[in-house]
N, C-alpha and C positions, 0 to 999 in steps of 0.2 A: 680777530678772524685769523685761523689757522691758515697759513700758507700752502698753496698746492702747486705742484709742479708737473709739467707735461714734456716729454722729450719728443723730438722728432724721430721718424722711422730710423735714421742711421745711428741713434743712440739707445736703442732698446736695452742693451746690456747695462748701461748707466742707470736706467730707470729701475731695473731689478736690483741693482747694488744700493741705490739710494732707498729705496722701499725696505731692503733688508735692514737698513740702518735706522729705521722708523720715520723716514721722511716720506710725505705723501706724494709721491711721483709715479705716475703711469706714462705709458708710451701713447702717442697721438692716436693710434688705432684703438687701444683700451678706452681712453678718454671719450673718443667721437663715435666709435663703432660697437664698444663693448666687447671687442674680441682682440686678439693678437695677430690677426691674418694680415700681414704686411705685404701680401702679394697682391692686393687690392689697393691701388695708390690713392692717396688723399692729396689734393691739389693745395698749393700755397693759398689761393683765395679761399678755399673751404677752411683751411686752417685758421686764416686771420678772421674770418667772419665768425668762426665758433668761438675764438679766443676774445672777440670784441664784445661778445654778451656774458662773459665771465668775469666776476670780481675776485681777486685774489689767487688768480691762476697764472704762473709765469712759465713761459716756453723756454726750454733749453735746447739750442739748436747748433749744427755746423754750417747750416745753410745761410750764406751772407745776405742773399737776396730776400729771403723769408725775414731775417732779422731786421733788414731795413724796412721791409713792409710794416712790421711791428712797431718800430721806432716812429714811423711817419704817422701812425695811429696812436701812439702812446699806449701800446700794449707791452706790458712788462716782458722783457726777453733777455736771456743770457745767451751770448754767442761764445761758445766754447773757447775759440782761437783768442778772444779778447782777454779772457781768464788767464790763459796759458801765457800770453803775452805779458800781461800784468805781472804774474809770478815770476817769469824770467827776469823783466826789469827789475823787481824788487831784490832779486837774489844775486845781481850783478855788483 
């Protein structure tokens, strides 16, 4: 199964960049609502509910609380701060 990714609203630029590199990545609004209108907020519970029904979809987020919800429910999630911290630790 090909991996798919979804960024939270704060990382819409990252979604575009990854998509341009051939990675199946969309924003939360595109995946859940079919548009890029981020003026309409999508709550964390809505995001978690959406993700819980999807196989092979990983969330990329800056939101620590949302990442914790995902961890508790075994939903694949990449918290950007963790990746940056790991990179810094490896380069020291």
